[in-house]
Residue frames as qw, qx, qy, qz and C-alpha x, y, z in Angstrom:
[[0.317, 0.948, 0.017, -0.002, -84.24, -21.78, -32.23],
 [0.797, 0.138, -0.013, 0.588, -80.71, -21.46, -33.61],
 [0.246, -0.842, -0.007, 0.480, -78.60, -18.55, -32.33],
 [0.411, 0.880, -0.225, -0.079, -76.56, -16.32, -34.70],
 [0.221, -0.675, 0.704, 0.015, -73.42, -17.89, -33.26],
 [0.686, -0.004, 0.727, -0.035, -74.58, -21.44, -33.92],
 [0.671, 0.689, 0.250, -0.112, -75.73, -20.57, -37.38],
 [0.296, 0.877, -0.374, -0.055, -72.42, -18.86, -38.42],
 [0.405, -0.520, 0.752, 0.005, -70.29, -21.53, -36.79],
 [0.761, 0.237, 0.604, -0.011, -72.02, -24.19, -38.93],
 [0.565, 0.820, 0.091, 0.020, -71.19, -21.94, -41.96],
 [0.805, 0.071, -0.049, 0.587, -67.45, -22.04, -41.02],
 [0.019, 0.868, -0.056, 0.494, -67.26, -18.57, -39.56],
 [0.595, -0.087, -0.522, 0.605, -64.80, -17.76, -36.75],
 [0.308, -0.898, -0.290, -0.121, -65.88, -15.61, -33.84],
 [0.507, 0.215, -0.261, 0.793, -63.61, -12.78, -32.72],
 [0.313, -0.740, -0.474, 0.361, -64.22, -10.74, -29.57],
 [0.239, 0.656, 0.092, 0.710, -64.45, -6.99, -29.99],
 [0.356, -0.416, -0.480, 0.686, -63.78, -4.40, -27.31],
 [0.038, 0.855, 0.404, 0.323, -66.04, -1.45, -27.03],
 [0.466, 0.080, -0.231, 0.850, -64.09, 1.72, -26.28],
 [0.101, -0.587, -0.413, 0.689, -64.90, 4.89, -24.41],
 [0.112, 0.380, -0.283, -0.873, -65.16, 6.60, -27.85],
 [0.749, 0.363, 0.337, -0.440, -67.94, 4.20, -29.04],
 [0.498, 0.550, -0.608, -0.281, -65.59, 2.31, -31.35],
 [0.984, -0.130, 0.116, -0.035, -64.99, -1.37, -31.64],
 [0.062, 0.745, -0.662, -0.061, -61.36, -2.45, -31.33],
 [0.997, 0.041, -0.050, -0.042, -59.89, -5.84, -32.17],
 [0.438, -0.629, 0.601, 0.226, -56.56, -7.47, -31.35],
 [0.862, 0.500, 0.001, -0.082, -54.77, -8.71, -34.38],
 [0.665, -0.398, 0.428, 0.465, -51.48, -10.01, -35.60],
 [0.549, 0.823, -0.072, -0.130, -49.84, -8.23, -38.48],
 [0.583, 0.567, -0.547, 0.198, -46.82, -10.10, -39.90],
 [0.731, -0.124, -0.609, 0.282, -46.84, -12.12, -36.61],
 [0.237, 0.048, -0.434, 0.868, -46.77, -9.08, -34.32],
 [0.124, -0.634, -0.722, 0.248, -49.61, -8.09, -31.95],
 [0.071, 0.132, 0.108, 0.983, -51.46, -4.91, -32.58],
 [0.163, 0.555, 0.641, -0.505, -54.67, -3.04, -31.73],
 [0.055, 0.126, 0.540, 0.830, -56.98, -1.90, -34.54],
 [0.425, 0.306, 0.315, -0.791, -60.26, 0.01, -34.78],
 [0.307, 0.314, 0.858, 0.264, -62.92, -1.83, -36.79],
 [0.187, 0.502, 0.040, -0.844, -64.35, 0.79, -39.16],
 [0.549, 0.422, 0.714, 0.105, -66.96, -0.31, -41.67],
 [0.296, 0.923, 0.179, -0.170, -66.84, 3.17, -43.20],
 [0.194, -0.694, 0.563, 0.405, -63.13, 3.01, -43.98],
 [0.806, 0.488, -0.185, -0.281, -62.66, 1.73, -47.55],
 [0.713, 0.408, -0.528, 0.216, -59.20, 0.44, -46.87],
 [0.789, -0.561, -0.146, 0.203, -57.41, -1.05, -43.88],
 [0.249, 0.852, -0.228, 0.401, -54.69, 1.24, -42.63],
 [0.761, -0.391, -0.238, 0.461, -51.64, 1.33, -40.38],
 [0.118, -0.985, 0.033, 0.123, -49.98, 4.45, -38.99],
 [0.519, 0.717, -0.384, 0.263, -46.55, 5.56, -40.23],
 [0.242, -0.675, 0.584, -0.380, -45.28, 5.22, -36.69],
 [0.811, -0.182, 0.514, -0.211, -46.04, 1.46, -36.73],
 [0.732, 0.575, -0.331, -0.152, -44.17, 0.62, -39.98],
 [0.221, 0.537, -0.781, 0.232, -41.14, -0.66, -38.14],
 [0.538, -0.214, 0.642, -0.503, -43.10, -2.40, -35.46],
 [0.845, 0.251, 0.374, -0.290, -44.91, -4.57, -38.02],
 [0.428, -0.279, 0.675, 0.532, -41.89, -4.89, -40.49],
 [0.552, 0.710, 0.403, -0.168, -43.86, -3.29, -43.26],
 [0.456, -0.015, 0.438, 0.775, -42.29, -2.55, -46.67],
 [0.208, 0.761, 0.326, -0.520, -43.58, 0.83, -47.75],
 [0.409, 0.264, 0.524, 0.698, -44.04, 2.02, -51.38],
 [0.090, 0.241, 0.029, -0.966, -44.93, 5.57, -52.41],
 [0.218, 0.543, 0.808, 0.073, -48.46, 6.17, -53.42],
 [0.031, 0.239, 0.243, 0.940, -50.18, 9.01, -55.35],
 [0.385, -0.622, -0.626, -0.272, -53.44, 8.44, -53.46],
 [0.078, -0.346, 0.375, -0.856, -54.40, 11.01, -50.81],
 [0.296, -0.364, -0.859, 0.206, -56.26, 9.81, -47.72],
 [0.287, -0.402, 0.042, -0.868, -59.23, 11.54, -46.02],
 [0.652, -0.407, -0.630, -0.116, -61.15, 10.76, -42.90],
 [0.592, -0.543, -0.445, 0.397, -61.68, 11.50, -39.24],
 [0.135, -0.947, -0.117, 0.267, -61.43, 15.27, -39.80],
 [0.322, -0.602, 0.457, 0.570, -58.36, 15.21, -41.95],
 [0.746, 0.628, 0.193, -0.109, -57.98, 15.52, -45.76],
 [0.546, 0.782, -0.282, 0.107, -55.30, 15.29, -48.43],
 [0.625, -0.628, 0.462, 0.025, -53.01, 13.15, -46.26],
 [0.370, 0.576, -0.704, -0.189, -49.95, 11.64, -47.89],
 [0.914, -0.165, 0.283, -0.240, -50.04, 7.87, -48.00],
 [0.086, 0.480, -0.851, -0.193, -47.83, 4.90, -48.78],
 [0.901, 0.035, -0.159, -0.403, -48.80, 1.36, -49.62],
 [0.244, -0.431, 0.862, -0.106, -47.59, -1.89, -48.09],
 [0.823, 0.162, -0.329, -0.434, -48.32, -5.14, -49.94],
 [0.740, 0.157, -0.651, 0.069, -47.92, -8.82, -49.24],
 [0.208, -0.409, 0.612, -0.644, -48.64, -8.72, -45.42],
 [0.435, -0.231, -0.870, -0.034, -50.10, -11.41, -43.28],
 [0.370, -0.354, 0.195, -0.837, -53.07, -10.43, -41.20],
 [0.421, -0.204, -0.881, 0.066, -54.53, -12.70, -38.45],
 [0.460, -0.347, 0.201, -0.792, -57.62, -12.06, -36.35],
 [0.803, -0.164, 0.447, -0.357, -58.10, -15.02, -34.09],
 [0.690, -0.020, 0.691, 0.214, -58.00, -18.16, -36.26],
 [0.578, 0.772, 0.264, 0.023, -58.86, -16.17, -39.40],
 [0.393, -0.596, 0.355, 0.603, -55.73, -15.27, -41.38],
 [0.674, 0.713, 0.187, 0.050, -54.96, -14.01, -44.88],
 [0.564, -0.294, 0.310, 0.707, -51.73, -13.47, -46.75],
 [0.286, 0.304, 0.468, 0.779, -51.13, -10.92, -49.48],
 [0.114, -0.846, -0.485, 0.190, -52.93, -8.24, -47.55],
 [0.345, 0.439, 0.068, 0.827, -52.36, -4.70, -48.82],
 [0.336, -0.723, -0.448, 0.405, -52.44, -1.81, -46.36],
 [0.220, 0.833, 0.080, 0.501, -52.55, 1.91, -46.69],
 [0.586, -0.295, -0.324, 0.682, -49.93, 3.71, -44.53],
 [0.063, 0.727, 0.147, 0.668, -50.62, 7.20, -43.32],
 [0.117, 0.247, -0.520, 0.810, -50.32, 9.48, -40.32],
 [0.484, -0.531, -0.678, -0.158, -52.74, 8.33, -37.66],
 [0.240, 0.024, -0.450, 0.860, -51.70, 11.05, -35.20],
 [0.355, -0.199, -0.038, -0.913, -55.02, 12.83, -35.49],
 [0.745, -0.260, -0.531, -0.309, -56.94, 9.63, -34.78],
 [0.663, -0.153, -0.588, 0.436, -54.74, 8.69, -31.78],
 [0.075, 0.138, -0.284, 0.946, -54.84, 12.25, -30.43],
 [0.571, -0.294, -0.180, -0.745, -58.66, 12.17, -30.45],
 [0.796, -0.239, -0.555, -0.040, -58.71, 8.72, -28.76],
 [0.507, -0.063, -0.532, 0.675, -56.30, 9.78, -26.01],
 [0.126, -0.240, 0.090, -0.958, -58.27, 13.01, -25.47],
 [0.720, -0.274, -0.180, -0.612, -61.27, 10.87, -24.72],
 [0.515, -0.479, 0.644, -0.299, -59.31, 8.63, -22.27],
 [0.970, 0.193, 0.116, -0.092, -59.03, 5.74, -24.76],
 [0.655, -0.382, 0.495, 0.425, -55.84, 3.91, -25.81],
 [0.290, 0.635, -0.435, -0.569, -54.14, 4.73, -29.08],
 [0.912, 0.215, 0.342, -0.069, -54.35, 2.13, -31.93],
 [0.478, -0.302, 0.620, 0.544, -51.92, 0.81, -34.48],
 [0.040, 0.036, -0.655, -0.754, -54.31, 0.94, -37.36],
 [0.603, 0.230, 0.205, -0.735, -57.80, 0.47, -38.81],
 [0.312, 0.147, 0.921, 0.182, -59.53, -2.70, -40.12],
 [0.324, 0.342, -0.096, -0.877, -61.57, -1.38, -43.00],
 [0.794, 0.300, 0.204, -0.488, -64.16, -2.63, -45.46],
 [0.542, 0.527, -0.622, -0.205, -61.59, -4.31, -47.72],
 [0.085, 0.236, -0.934, 0.253, -60.77, -6.84, -45.03],
 [0.486, 0.136, 0.589, -0.631, -64.35, -7.09, -43.75],
 [0.730, 0.436, -0.143, -0.506, -65.54, -7.85, -47.27],
 [0.430, 0.438, -0.789, -0.036, -62.73, -10.35, -47.92],
 [0.007, -0.088, 0.914, -0.396, -63.72, -12.17, -44.66],
 [0.389, -0.417, -0.675, -0.469, -67.48, -11.97, -45.41],
 [0.103, 0.060, -0.621, 0.775, -67.88, -10.20, -42.03],
 [0.443, -0.644, -0.518, -0.348, -70.85, -10.28, -39.83],
 [0.125, 0.285, -0.497, 0.810, -70.79, -7.96, -36.79],
 [0.479, -0.591, -0.648, -0.033, -72.92, -8.83, -33.75],
 [0.033, 0.603, -0.196, 0.772, -73.14, -5.40, -32.06],
 [0.704, -0.575, -0.040, -0.414, -75.14, -6.64, -29.09],
 [0.930, -0.351, 0.023, 0.108, -72.65, -9.34, -28.18],
 [0.066, -0.899, 0.396, 0.175, -69.54, -7.34, -29.31],
 [0.645, -0.209, 0.673, 0.295, -68.09, -9.88, -31.69],
 [0.440, 0.613, -0.401, -0.521, -67.03, -10.12, -35.31],
 [0.840, 0.059, 0.539, 0.017, -67.45, -13.20, -37.43],
 [0.260, 0.659, -0.534, -0.462, -65.11, -13.82, -40.36],
 [0.959, 0.210, 0.026, -0.187, -65.49, -16.81, -42.75],
 [0.576, -0.514, 0.590, 0.235, -62.60, -19.26, -42.55]]
């Protein structure tokens, strides 16, 4: 019998280890514009995001946006957009990645209150779809098609 890992490896998927947090989230280590960061994997987030406080860290160029963000208990949050970024998760990498920038303070405050580490951003459905993602919840890993 073929395992999920064997099957996906034959289909040219790359396996990325996820960390399960105290808040029941999956986190992943990623490189954004060549710089290491920590991101929550959120299948319910329509767009991948980075906090305003990490704009300089990742050398992001921010453009104003009329779109308001909502999620994790906050609504009508001001956003900016950053285009043409390089995102790498393990061996999987994409150029021309657009990211929504907004205040992640409420997210990180909640994480810290539950004795978890703060994050730099969120990997959302846009990236998961682009990578044809498969999540193996039992083995705590994410597969993205190379």
